[in-house]
N, CA, C and O of each residue as an XYZ file, in Angstrom:
400
protein
N     -98.875     63.790    138.967
C     -98.051     62.794    138.318
C     -96.597     63.234    138.441
O     -96.281     64.403    138.219
N     -95.717     62.311    138.790
C     -94.327     62.710    138.931
C     -93.635     62.750    137.570
O     -94.176     62.287    136.565
N     -92.435     63.311    137.563
C     -91.712     63.529    136.313
C     -91.411     62.219    135.587
O     -91.498     62.167    134.360
N     -91.062     61.174    136.310
C     -90.767     59.880    135.691
C     -91.979     59.301    134.983
O     -91.843     58.687    133.925
N     -93.151     59.487    135.548
C     -94.378     58.977    134.930
C     -94.701     59.731    133.646
O     -95.151     59.125    132.674
N     -94.481     61.024    133.627
C     -94.790     61.809    132.437
C     -93.988     61.331    131.240
O     -94.533     61.225    130.142
N     -92.705     61.040    131.426
C     -91.889     60.606    130.301
C     -92.340     59.242    129.797
O     -92.274     58.972    128.598
N     -92.797     58.381    130.700
C     -93.295     57.077    130.264
C     -94.612     57.208    129.504
O     -94.900     56.411    128.611
N     -95.393     58.193    129.853
C     -96.678     58.390    129.196
C     -96.474     58.932    127.785
O     -97.224     58.553    126.886
N     -95.511     59.786    127.555
C     -95.331     60.398    126.243
C     -94.569     59.503    125.268
O     -94.695     59.684    124.057
N     -93.804     58.569    125.747
C     -93.027     57.728    124.841
C     -93.876     56.962    123.836
O     -93.517     56.923    122.659
N     -94.989     56.348    124.243
C     -95.785     55.631    123.244
C     -96.272     56.527    122.112
O     -96.370     56.073    120.972
N     -96.579     57.792    122.402
C     -97.007     58.705    121.351
C     -95.892     58.906    120.341
O     -96.134     58.909    119.134
N     -94.671     59.074    120.831
C     -93.541     59.252    119.928
C     -93.316     58.001    119.098
O     -93.039     58.087    117.902
N     -93.433     56.836    119.730
C     -93.256     55.588    118.997
C     -94.341     55.423    117.939
O     -94.061     54.968    116.830
N     -95.562     55.786    118.271
C     -96.662     55.661    117.318
C     -96.436     56.582    116.123
O     -96.675     56.179    114.985
N     -95.985     57.795    116.360
C     -95.707     58.729    115.273
C     -94.576     58.218    114.396
O     -94.632     58.322    113.171
N     -93.554     57.669    115.029
C     -92.421     57.120    114.290
C     -92.869     55.918    113.454
O     -92.458     55.780    112.301
N     -93.695     55.059    114.018
C     -94.191     53.883    113.302
C     -95.039     54.308    112.111
O     -94.944     53.708    111.040
N     -95.868     55.335    112.284
C     -96.703     55.822    111.188
C     -95.831     56.378    110.061
O     -96.119     56.163    108.884
N     -94.777     57.086    110.425
C     -93.868     57.632    109.423
C     -93.172     56.503    108.661
O     -93.010     56.582    107.443
N     -92.762     55.456    109.376
C     -92.128     54.308    108.729
C     -93.105     53.587    107.808
O     -92.733     53.156    106.716
N     -94.355     53.456    108.250
C     -95.367     52.824    107.409
C     -95.562     53.606    106.119
O     -95.697     53.016    105.047
N     -95.578     54.929    106.217
C     -95.755     55.774    105.042
C     -94.570     55.631    104.096
O     -94.750     55.568    102.880
N     -93.360     55.580    104.647
C     -92.165     55.404    103.818
C     -92.214     54.054    103.101
O     -91.870     53.958    101.923
N     -92.641     53.016    103.817
C     -92.778     51.698    103.185
C     -93.822     51.743    102.079
O     -93.649     51.120    101.032
N     -94.903     52.477    102.309
C     -95.940     52.625    101.293
C     -95.414     53.325    100.052
O     -95.752     52.936     98.934
N     -94.585     54.358    100.233
C     -93.977     55.059     99.105
C     -93.084     54.120     98.308
O     -93.102     54.125     97.077
N     -92.309     53.321     99.016
C     -91.422     52.366     98.355
C     -92.242     51.330     97.591
O     -91.913     50.975     96.460
N     -93.314     50.849     98.222
C     -94.174     49.866     97.562
C     -94.800     50.451     96.300
O     -94.869     49.774     95.275
N     -95.255     51.696     96.364
C     -95.854     52.343     95.206
C     -94.822     52.523     94.096
O     -95.107     52.245     92.931
N     -93.632     52.984     94.453
C     -92.578     53.173     93.451
C     -92.219     51.841     92.794
O     -92.060     51.768     91.575
N     -92.095     50.807     93.592
C     -91.776     49.480     93.065
C     -92.896     48.981     92.152
O     -92.631     48.440     91.079
N     -94.136     49.163     92.578
C     -95.267     48.705     91.776
C     -95.321     49.427     90.436
O     -95.647     48.808     89.423
N     -95.007     50.722     90.404
C     -95.014     51.441     89.128
C     -93.965     50.862     88.193
O     -94.199     50.723     86.992
N     -92.809     50.527     88.749
C     -91.757     49.930     87.918
C     -92.179     48.572     87.379
O     -92.052     48.303     86.184
N     -92.674     47.729     88.254
C     -93.043     46.367     87.861
C     -94.201     46.380     86.862
O     -94.132     45.714     85.829
N     -95.251     47.124     87.160
C     -96.430     47.107     86.305
C     -96.169     47.740     84.944
O     -96.677     47.258     83.932
N     -95.395     48.800     84.907
C     -95.130     49.471     83.636
C     -94.019     48.770     82.864
O     -94.101     48.632     81.644
N     -92.999     48.335     83.557
C     -91.857     47.709     82.887
C     -92.203     46.347     82.305
O     -91.516     45.862     81.406
N     -93.247     45.736     82.804
C     -93.654     44.422     82.324
C     -93.794     44.410     80.800
O     -93.251     43.531     80.131
N     -94.527     45.393     80.253
C     -94.719     45.423     78.804
C     -94.729     46.847     78.230
O     -94.992     47.037     77.043
N     -94.443     47.837     79.068
C     -94.427     49.220     78.600
C     -95.808     49.818     78.424
O     -95.945     50.931     77.917
N     -96.821     49.098     78.833
C     -98.198     49.563     78.758
C     -98.810     49.500     80.151
O     -98.301     48.822     81.044
N     -99.895     50.209     80.313
C    -100.577     50.215     81.600
C    -102.061     49.989     81.341
O    -102.695     50.736     80.597
N    -102.597     48.964     81.956
C    -104.011     48.655     81.797
C    -104.838     49.244     82.921
O    -104.313     49.757     83.909
N    -106.144     49.157     82.741
C    -107.100     49.700     83.718
C    -106.889     49.067     85.096
O    -106.895     49.769     86.107
N    -106.706     47.758     85.138
C    -106.520     47.066     86.421
C    -105.198     47.460     87.081
O    -105.125     47.588     88.303
N    -104.165     47.648     86.278
C    -102.870     48.066     86.829
C    -102.959     49.478     87.394
O    -102.396     49.771     88.449
N    -103.662     50.339     86.693
C    -103.855     51.710     87.172
C    -104.628     51.710     88.482
O    -104.301     52.462     89.401
N    -105.652     50.870     88.570
C    -106.432     50.765     89.799
C    -105.559     50.263     90.942
O    -105.673     50.754     92.065
N    -104.690     49.294     90.673
C    -103.783     48.777     91.701
C    -102.896     49.883     92.247
O    -102.722     50.001     93.460
N    -102.337     50.691     91.363
C    -101.473     51.792     91.797
C    -102.245     52.804     92.633
O    -101.752     53.276     93.658
N    -103.447     53.132     92.199
C    -104.258     54.088     92.954
C    -104.630     53.514     94.320
O    -104.619     54.231     95.321
N    -104.955     52.236     94.362
C    -105.285     51.592     95.643
C    -104.109     51.651     96.610
O    -104.296     51.895     97.802
N    -102.907     51.431     96.106
C    -101.714     51.497     96.964
C    -101.537     52.921     97.490
O    -101.283     53.121     98.678
N    -101.672     53.897     96.613
C    -101.484     55.301     97.009
C    -102.532     55.760     98.017
O    -102.251     56.605     98.867
N    -103.736     55.205     97.925
C    -104.824     55.653     98.790
C    -105.106     54.707     99.952
O    -106.114     54.848    100.645
N    -104.229     53.762    100.158
C    -104.447     52.754    101.197
C    -104.742     53.367    102.561
O    -105.557     52.836    103.315
N    -104.093     54.471    102.880
C    -104.291     55.108    104.191
C    -105.370     56.187    104.152
O    -105.560     56.909    105.131
N    -106.071     56.300    103.035
C    -107.171     57.242    102.934
C    -106.827     58.587    102.328
O    -107.715     59.409    102.104
N    -105.556     58.824    102.059
C    -105.158     60.082    101.438
C    -103.930     59.851    100.564
O    -103.295     58.799    100.633
N    -103.605     60.846     99.741
C    -102.442     60.751     98.879
C    -101.451     61.844     99.267
O    -101.802     63.023     99.314
N    -100.225     61.447     99.542
C     -99.189     62.406     99.924
C     -98.563     63.032     98.679
O     -98.759     62.562     97.559
N     -97.817     64.089     98.904
C     -97.085     64.721     97.805
C     -96.101     63.737     97.178
O     -95.920     63.728     95.961
N     -95.474     62.918     97.999
C     -94.515     61.930     97.479
C     -95.221     60.902     96.586
O     -94.691     60.521     95.542
N     -96.397     60.459     96.986
C     -97.161     59.521     96.158
C     -97.580     60.182     94.847
O     -97.566     59.542     93.795
N     -97.949     61.453     94.907
C     -98.268     62.195     93.679
C     -97.054     62.266     92.761
O     -97.169     62.090     91.548
N     -95.903     62.524     93.346
C     -94.656     62.584     92.575
C     -94.384     61.267     91.858
O     -94.032     61.251     90.678
N     -94.548     60.173     92.578
C     -94.301     58.848     92.016
C     -95.254     58.586     90.851
O     -94.829     58.156     89.779
N     -96.530     58.844     91.065
C     -97.508     58.612     90.001
C     -97.303     59.577     88.835
O     -97.447     59.185     87.677
N     -96.974     60.819     89.124
C     -96.713     61.806     88.062
C     -95.557     61.341     87.183
O     -95.599     61.485     85.961
N     -94.528     60.784     87.810
C     -93.388     60.285     87.042
C     -93.802     59.215     86.042
O     -93.333     59.202     84.904
N     -94.677     58.323     86.469
C     -95.173     57.291     85.563
C     -96.104     57.891     84.519
O     -95.942     57.643     83.324
N     -97.071     58.674     84.961
C     -98.051     59.239     84.041
C     -97.392     60.081     82.960
O     -97.844     60.080     81.814
N     -96.344     60.789     83.304
C     -95.659     61.636     82.326
C     -94.942     60.818     81.253
O     -94.669     61.330     80.168
N     -94.634     59.551     81.544
C     -93.999     58.689     80.541
C     -95.008     58.036     79.607
O     -94.654     57.588     78.516
N     -96.258     57.983     80.036
C     -97.282     57.332     79.224
C     -97.765     58.261     78.118
O     -97.932     59.467     78.303
N     -97.978     57.650     76.971
C     -98.578     58.379     75.851
C     -99.954     57.775     75.609
O    -100.223     56.639     75.999
N    -100.792     58.520     74.982
C    -102.153     58.052     74.752
C    -102.167     56.724     73.994
O    -103.022     55.872     74.237
N    -101.227     56.557     73.085
C    -101.187     55.307     72.309
C    -100.658     54.111     73.126
O    -100.715     52.974     72.657
N    -100.147     54.361     74.336
C     -99.656     53.292     75.210
C    -100.782     52.596     75.976
O    -100.587     51.514     76.530
N    -101.949     53.218     76.002
C    -103.073     52.675     76.783
C    -104.340     52.718     75.940
O    -104.405     53.438     74.944
N    -105.334     51.956     76.338
C    -106.598     52.023     75.601
C    -107.358     53.287     76.017
O    -106.994     53.954     76.985
N    -108.405     53.596     75.277
C    -109.143     54.851     75.492
C    -109.728     54.946     76.898
O    -109.687     56.008     77.519
N    -110.270     53.838     77.398
C    -110.868     53.833     78.736
C    -109.814     54.120     79.809
O    -110.059     54.891     80.737
N    -108.650     53.499     79.676
C    -107.565     53.714     80.639
C    -107.046     55.143     80.560
O    -106.738     55.746     81.588
N    -106.945     55.693     79.348
C    -106.478     57.070     79.175
C    -107.429     58.053     79.883
O    -106.987     58.976     80.567
N    -108.733     57.836     79.705
C    -109.705     58.703     80.380
C    -109.613     58.557     81.897
O    -109.695     59.545     82.626
N    -109.445     57.332     82.367
C    -109.304     57.094     83.807
C    -108.044     57.783     84.332
O    -108.062     58.385     85.405
N    -106.972     57.695     83.583
C    -105.710     58.332     83.979
C    -105.886     59.850     84.074
O    -105.409     60.474     85.022
N    -106.569     60.441     83.096
C    -106.799     61.887     83.117
C    -107.690     62.296     84.289
O    -107.497     63.356     84.884
N    -108.663     61.449     84.613
C    -109.533     61.722     85.762
C    -108.737     61.678     87.056
O    -108.924     62.526     87.929
N    -107.854     60.702     87.188
C    -107.005     60.593     88.376
C    -106.090     61.808     88.489
O    -105.917     62.364     89.573
N    -105.509     62.214     87.367
C    -104.656     63.424     87.369
C    -105.443     64.621     87.905
O    -104.957     65.366     88.756
N    -106.649     64.792     87.401
C    -107.471     65.942     87.804
C    -107.902     65.838     89.271
O    -107.760     66.791     90.037
N    -108.424     64.679     89.647
C    -108.984     64.517     90.993
C    -107.927     64.590     92.102
O    -108.229     65.018     93.216
N    -106.698     64.177     91.803
C    -105.655     64.134     92.835
C    -104.518     65.112     92.561
O    -103.456     65.022     93.177
N    -104.741     66.050     91.633
C    -103.749     67.086     91.305
C    -102.384     66.478     90.987
O    -101.361     66.872     91.546
N    -102.400     65.531     90.095
C    -101.151     64.853     89.692
C    -100.667     65.463     88.394
O     -99.634     65.052     87.866
């Protein structure tokens, strides 16, 4: 393979990596926005809202450190009296399972 062909072959890999990084950044922004919207709505977080946030964070099959940071920021603002008992237990399970 000549030198010109090699550079054409590697470019799509670089573009794919760049696109994946952009997708992840968009996902982080979406998660951060969702935490603001869902929590700011009434200052409480329900079971369905918590599930929505977790679904966004795990959309790609894993949770990044940045996604953990975003969720930790929200979880640290919540008090037990802000959520019902079932949601509080679910929140604690998520903290444990995903090291948040």
